[in-house]
N, C-alpha and C positions, 0 to 999 in steps of 0.2 A: 161383022163381029163373028167370032165362034163361039158355040153354044155356052151358056153357063153351067159351071159344075150344081151338082147338087149336093148340100151337106146333110147329115144327120144330126138335130137336137136331142141332145140326152142321149140315153141309152133305151131309145123309141123308135118306133117307123116314121116320126115326123121329118120328113125331107123338105129342106126349103133350099132357093137358088141362094149362090154365092152373093146376089147382090138383092138390097131390098130397096123400095121406092118408098121415101120418107115423104111426109106429106104436112108437116108443120107450117108450110108457107100457103097451104090451102087455104083460102078465105082472109087472107090478110095481103101479101105481096103476088099471091096467085091468083087469078080469077078461075070462076068455075069453069069455063068452057076451056082454059088452058089445062087447068089440073085435069080434065078428063081426057085432052088430048095427050098429056103427058101418061096417063095411066093407059091408055089405049097405044102408045109407042111403047112403053116399058113391056105391056103384055105381048105384043108383037116379038119383041125381042127375046122373050121367054121369062121375063121377070115377072111373076105371079105372087110375089110377096110384099105385101102392102103395110107399112106402119104409120099407125097414127095414135091418139090420146084425147081423152074426153076433154083436156086443157087447151088442145090446139084452135085455133090458130097461136103462132107465136110471133112477138111476144104476147103474153097471156094478157087478155082484157075481157070486160063483160060482154061486149058488143060481139066479138068473133069467139067467144068460147063456145067448142061443140061444132063452129063452122066445117072444120076438116074432116071431121066425121060424117056429117051430112052431105058434103061435096061426094064422099067417096061413097056414100049410102046410096047416091041417086046413080051412080055409075055401076056400083056393084049389083042395084036391082036389073040391069039388063046384061049380067053375064051369067056364065052357068055357076054357080056359087060353088060346086065342091072341086073347080078348076082353080079358085082364088084363095091365097091364104092372108086372113086378115090379122093383124096384130093390131091391140089397142092397148091403153093404160088406164089405171085409175088414179087420179092424182092424190099425193100424199098430203099429209098436215100443212096447211101455210095459211095463216091467218091475214094475210095480205089478198090471197085470191077468194074474197068473200063471197063472190057470185057463184063459187063452186060449193054448194051444199053448205053454205053459211061459216065457211073457214078453209078447206073442211078439217074438223077439230082431231078427228082420227083415222086409223086405217084398219078400223072395227068391222062386223058383221054388217050392221046397218048401213054404213058408207060405201061396202064394198057392193053391197047388193044395189042400193040406189044409183051408185054410178055404173055397173055392168046393166040395168036398165035402160038408163038412159042411151048408154052406147049402142046398145041392140036397136034400139028405136031408131036413133039417127042414121046406124047402117045399114038399117032394113034388112036386117038378117036375124035368124034364130039361134047363130051361136056365134063364138070368137074362137079362132083357129089358136092363137096365143093371147092369154090374158096377163099383164105386166103390172106390178105394182111401180109407180112411177119414181118413186125415192122412199127410201127409207124413213120410217116414222121416228125412229130413234134417233139421239143424236150423234151426229158423225159428219165430217166436212164434206159439203158438196159444192157443186156449180162455181170452181175458183179459189174454194178454201183448201187448204191443203196441210192444215194442223188438227188432230184431235184434241178437243178441249173439255176435260170431265166439269168443269164449270158450268157446259151447256146443257148437263143431263136433267131429263124431264120426265115425267110419266108416259106411259103409252101401252098401246095393245100389245101384246106378247106376239112374238112371231108364231107361236102355237095357234094362238086364235085366228091370226091371220090366215095360216094354212087349213084351219076348220073351215073358215068363212068360204074361202076358195073351193074347198072340198065340196062343200054343198053346192057349189054350182057345177062343179063337173059331174056330179051324180045327176043334177036337173039336165045334162045335155046343154047347158048354156055355155060351156067353156071345154076346149080339147085339151090344151095343155096351159101351165102355168109358167111366169118367168118372173124375174126381176130386172129391175132399171137403178143405174146409179148405185150399185152395192160395192160392199168392201168383203175381204176375205172373211171376217169373222161374221157377216150376214151371210154369205153365201154359204158356209160350214152350218151354221144353226138351220138353216132352210132345210138342207138337204139331210142331215142328222135326225131333226125331228119327224121329218117325211118319212125315213127311214124307219125310226123308233114307232110310230103312231099309226103307218098306214095310211098317211095324207099324200097328196099329190107331190111329186117331185119336180122342181124346178129344172126346166130343160136348158134356161138360157138367162144371161143376162145383160143387159142392153145398157154399155158404158161407152163415155167418150174414149176414142183412140185413134190418136193420129200422129204424124211426125213430131209433133209439140207437146204432147201429151201421152208417154208411153208407161205411165205408173201401172197399168194392168200388168204389166210383164214382172213385175216386182213380187207381187203376191199372189195375185189372183191367178195367174197363168198356170203355177202348179195347181191350186186348189181346183181349177175349172177343168184341167185335165184329169187328175186323179178322180173328181167326182162327177165329170162327165156331163159340163155345163157349159153350154156353147158362148160365144160372146158375139153378140150383135152389136157392130162396132157403128156409133153414131159420130157425127161432125168429123169426118174424115179429110174434111178441106177446112177445119177449123173456122167456121164460119166466114169462109171467103179467104182467110189470109192465106192459106197453101193454093190459092190462085195466081197469088202475085199481085194482084190489081192494087191492093193498098199499098205495096211496097211502090208502086209504079204512081200512084195516085192517093194519098191517105184520104181525101175526098170524094173518092169514087163511090159513084152509088151503090148502096145494098144495105143490107139489115144494121151493120154496124154503125154507118153513118147517120141511117133514118132514125135508130135507136140507139145514141151512144153506150148510155148505160147497161145495155144489153150483153155488153163485151168484155165484162169486168176481168174474166180470165185472162185476156190477151192483153193486159195493160202492163205486165210484170216487164222488168228490164231486160231479159234478154231474148224476149220474143223476137224483136227485130234483128238481133244479130244473128240468130238460129234462121229466120228467114233468108235472109241476105244469104247465108251460108248454104242452105238448100237450095234457093234459086240459082246460085252458081254452080253447084253439083249438077243440077238438070242442064243447063246450060252446056256443061262439059258434055256430056251424055245426049246431045240434041234433043233432048225432052222438054216440055214445058213444067213448070212447077207443078202444074193437076196431074199431069201424066204420073210423075214422080211421087205426088203423095198418093192417089189413089192406088197405084199399083202396088205400093208398100204396104197398104193394109190389106189390100187383096190377097198380097201373097204371104201374110203370115199364119203358120198353121193353126194356130188357135182361135182365127175369127172364123167363126160359122158363117155371118152374111155380114157384107159391109153397106149400111143404110146410106145411099144419096138422096140428096134432097135438090131441088132446081124451083127457081122462082119462075121459071118460063121455060116452055117446051124447046126453043133453042138452044137453052142452058143445056137441059137434059141429053140433047143430042151430041152437046160436046161432051158431057162429062161421063156419057155411059160407057162409050168405047175407051175411054182413059182407064176404067177401072182396069182394063185387060193389058194393060203394059206390063213386059216382062219385068221383072227385078231379078238380075243374075246376083250370084254369090259374091262379086267384085264391089257391082253396084251397092249391095247391101252393106258390104264392110265399109265403103265409103261413107252410107248413111250413119252406121253405127260410130264412127270416127266423129261423126258432128255430133251425134247422141251424147256421147261422152263429154264432148266440151260445152254443151248446150242442154244440159238434162233436164228434162220435161220441164221447159221453160212457161207452160201454160197449162199448169195442173187442174 
């Protein structure tokens, strides 16, 4: 593999490699020994950027909540801390996740502070390089929803209050940089506008789903993030395994979507399979695997600061990490766009 490029997040000196190792399988599908082997392999390849969250492993359940951070923390304790970039997230309001701070009911100062103290303890570190709000507190479509519905409006913590809570933690040295996740254009604009007006920490990134089946980022967020200097950390570049082609060959293939069928609701929409077949055929015509096409595409996009890849095993990571370096020519990109215009965002 050739060396991975370093990209700047925001208007800062925060440089991250163009590939990030995601850890949401750690503690559920992935054992601690295999997880540590993945971390060692990624670091040896030049990937020192690790993404986790207080609610991981995924799918979330009480028995594994915090397991991913704890597994990373036991590995991190053996590393030179200033050489590793650790990103984690505070869970947003979700009444169903009762094992996380009784709800959690809000993204307020108390919940953010309680969340980061727990993450710091599990990660065995004194600071987080990038602390992210996992999903917005306000009403907006997420995780397979595709329409905004004002009927779902609810009370919530203002973005100003959230930024003020994060500012305290930055001042205390517990956070270096802040980011958001699963955000929309209005949210990103509010975060940067209020930060600039009030002298509060400016978000440097948004972590959103982005892949061949979901290019919704390009519609409004791409311009916003370009003009406001907010980097995209692209998650699910393989669409929960769909873009490996394994479910096309065998719908019952082992994986998280067969183990937890309800977890893949955004991939049950009618144009997902036709789009997958079209991309698989395109990959074959160019002597590529579907995995190579999918990962090469995401890495090639000008607005992607880092592509988050995850693996349930070391052998899987050893296959996918080199695939991220697949070159995407202008001609191939044009053919990808032809399919995209035929099957536009089948899994938003």
